[in-house]
N, C-alpha and C positions, 0 to 999 in steps of 0.2 A: 623544930625546937628544940627536939631530943642529943640532937644532934649540931647544936649550934649555928646552924646556918640563918635560921628566920630570930629576930626579936621583935621588941617592940614599936623600934620607928620603924621599920621594914616593912610590917604587916599590911600599910596599904598598898606600896611599892608590889608585895606578894599578888595580893589580891588583883590590883590592878592586870598584872602578866599575865596570872592565872585566869582571868576573865576572857582579855584580851588574844591572849596564844593558847588559852588549853579548854576551858570549856564552852567559850564561844566557837571555835572553830569548828570544834567533836560536836560536844554531846547538842550545845544549843542548834546549830546548823541541823543536825539529825534531828532533831525535835521537829520543827520548822519545814522540813522535806519530808518525815515521818506524818505531818498534819496534812500537808497538799496532798502528798497520795492517798490518802485515808480521805479525805473530804471530796477527793475524785473518783474513789472508789476503783484505786488501785491496788489491794492488799499486794501484789507480788511486787512493787518498787517497794513496800514499806518495807519486804525481807531482805530486797537487794538493800537499804537505808540502813539495817539493824544489821544485817553479817557486816557489811565494810565499816559501821562504828566501832562494833567491839571488833575486829580486825587493826581498829589501831591504838587500842588500850595495849600498852604492850606488858604491866605486871599479870598476871595470876588474879592478884588480890581485887585490879582494879576490875578484872571481867568479871570476877563472882561476885561484887558488890555490885557492880551495874545491870548484871543479868538476876541476881536476887532479889533487889529490889525492884526490876523491872517485874519481872512475875508475879510480885506479892503486889504493885500495882496494878497491875490488870487485874487480879484476882478478887480485890480489892473493887475497882471499875467496875467489874462486871455485875456484882453482888451492888452497889452502891444506886447505877445507875440504868444497868439493864439492857445497855444498845447492843443492838448484832452486834457493831465493829468490833465493841472492845472483847466479848464473847468469843469471836473467830476467830480473834489475832491469839489471844491467848489458848485456844484449840489447837492453833499452826504451832506456839512455844511449846506446850506440852508435848505435842508429839516431835518436839526438837527439829521441826521445818522451819523454826527462827528463835533466835537465841533469845529476842525479849529485853532487852535492853533499855535502864530505865527513862531514857530519854527518849527513845522511838517509843515507846510506852507510854510515855505521855504525853506524847504529839499526839498518838492515836486515840487516847481517852480526849483530849481537847477536842481536838477534833470533832469525836461523837456526840461530841456533849454541846457543842455549838460555839465554842470560846474562840475565837479569832485568833487569827497565828501570832499577830504582835503581841498581843494580852499573852497568850500562852508562854510565848519565849521568855519576855518579860519578867512574867508570873517565876516559871524557873531558875534563871537566872537571880532573884529577890531570894528565893529559896538557897540556891548555891551560897549566896552571898551572906544569908544568916547561919550557914551552916557551917562555914568558914571561920565565923566570929565564934561562934559557940565552940569550936574545937580552939579557937585562940582564947578565949576564957577556959576550959579544960586545962590546957598547957602554962596558965596564968601568964599567959604575955599580955593579957588587956586587964581591964576590968570592966563593968555593965558600961559604966556611965562613956566612956572610951569605943567601947565596941559599938552604944547605939552611933557613936559619931562616924565612926568606919564605915556603919551601914549607912548611914544616910550622904556619906561622903563617895561611896558608890554608885549612889543614883546613874549620873552622866557618862558611867560608866557602863552601865545597864544600858541606858540609851543607846549607845554608841557600840556593844557587842550585838544588840537587838537586831539594829540597821544592817550591819554587816553579814549577823546571820541570814538575815532575808535573802541578801542579797546572792550567796552560795551554794553551788550546785552540790551534787554529790564528789564526784570527783575533788573537792573543796574540801575533803570532812579529814581534820585529821589535829592532832594538837601539836605542837613545837615550845613545851616547855619541859627542856629536859634537867632543870634540878631537879623539878617535881616529879620525873620518871627517876630520880637518882634515889631520890630519899622516900620515891616509893619502895623502891626494890629496896633499900634497906631497912626499911621496919616492917616489910615480907618477911625477913628472915632477922628481925630485935627477938631476943627471949623476950622483954617484957614489951608491950604494947597497952596504948593507951585506945585505940581504935582500931574498926574493923579492917579498914581501907585507910 
């Protein structure tokens, strides 16, 4: 928005692109894979998924945000739920044996607490949409009422993105929203920034 690349009319299209070609093939897929690996008791696979996801994040800010929030999520998850899988993975992250990206951390926590993989991926995608809408509000690209319509309109896209994420394998993890990567790179170097990433 600061570069004039997004306007109110293009918000739904941008959200669709980000879901179908960005967060869906990357974070949502990694979350699903980490959930399955955790549920099957394979922490080494969780680390491989985590490393692979981090490698797909091009910008420094995006990598830092993913690992900072992931580590905080694991720390909170250990405190709230006390499940050994969560604490064990946090310990790996603290020892720098795994990056601890947010999506993988969420997958570990959802699996450790018995949330089914489909619900876990859907919940995280919904949270992404709400965060996207909140950013649009802060940028004054929308108002509160239109934001609700934007979020509600994303429901079929979330369902479609969940289905695709559940079918993908590790080699399929990665995003292809080049405009978003370019804007993220510009944001990283901007003098005035409204967002951490």
